[in-house]
N, C-alpha and C positions, 0 to 999 in steps of 0.2 A: 504493498499500499505505500504511494508516494505523498510526500507532504505538499501541500499548495502554498505554504509560507511559512518564513523562518519565525521564531519567537520574538517576542518585542525586544528583550532586552538583548538577544543576537544583532538586531536590527540597529538598535542603539548603538552597541560598541562600534559597527561598521560606518553608521551614518557620515559621521564628517570624514572620515577617511575615503568612502567612495566617491562622496561628493568634491572633495578637493582633487581626487585622482581624473575625474571626469573634465574639471575646470584645468586642469594643469595641461590638458591635451589643446583647449580652445576654449573661449570663450562662448558659452551658452546661456539661453534666456530658460526661465523656471519649467515650462512645459517640455523643452528639448532635455532639459535633464531629467524629468520624470520618464521620456519614452526611450532615453538611452537607457537609464537605470534599468528599466524592464526588459528591453531587447537583449543587453549583453548579458543581464544575469539570467537569462533562457527563462523569462516571466517569474521567475521566484521571488526576486528582488524588487520590490513594489514599495513605492511611498505614495500617501496622497498630499495632496497642495496643503493641507493643513498640517502636515508632519515637515514638507520641505522647506515652505517660505520661512516661518519661524527658525528653522536649521539655518538657513541662509541669511538672514537677518542676525541672527547669533555668530557666525562668521564673520561676518562683516562687521562688526561690534568688535570681534576679535582683532582684526585688522587684518585676516587673512585672505580676505576676498571682497574687492570691491565691485560697485554696481554702478550703469551710466544706463540711460535710455534711449534706446534705437528705435529709428524711424524706418523699416523696410520698403523698399520699390512699392511693394503690395501689403495691404495691411493696416492692423493698428501698431503704434508704438507700444515697443514692450522693452524689459526691463532686461540687461545682459549681465552675465556675472563673469567676471575674471579674478584669476588669481593675483594678489601682491607679492612681492619677494617673499615677504615673510610667511605667506601662505604656501610657497613652492618649497620654503625651507619645510616647515610642518609636514607638508605632503611628503616629503621625502623620508624625514623622521619617522613618520606614523607608518609609513609603508613599510619598512624596514624593521621595525618593530612586530607589524602584524604577520609578517613573512617569519619572524623568529618565533613569535609565540602560537602559530597554526603550526609549525614544524613540531615544535615540544607537544602540542597536544595530541598531533598525527602520531607521533612518537611511543605517548601514553596510550594512545587506542591501540595503536598495533600491537604494543607488549601484551596488554590485556586480552587483545582477540585472539594472539597466536599461544598464549595461554592456555586460552580453553579451547582452542580448535585442536 
C-alpha cells in the first residue's frame, strides 16, 4: 500500500531546504514553486498556498530570499522570489547537512533491516 503524502513533521523539516534549492536554480513565482515541487517530488511533495506563502515571507524576513513584482508580457503581475547571497550560503549548508542526515538514517535503517532479514 503506497503513501500519498509525507507526514507534516517530515514536510516541515524539509520545507526550507526544498524551496531554497528550487530558488537556487532560478527565480520563481509562488505558483511555479508549488507546481515544481509537486512535479519533481513525483506528486508526493505537495504544499498548499497557505503553507508556501508564510514560508516565503519568513525566508524573506530572514534575508535569504528577496521578492520583486514582475509583469509578464501576457497576464497579471506576480511576485517573483530569488535567493540572496546569504540564502545561497544557507541552501548549500543545509543541503550538505541533509545529505549527511539522510545517509545516517539510511545506515541505521539498513542495519536494522539486515539484522531482521
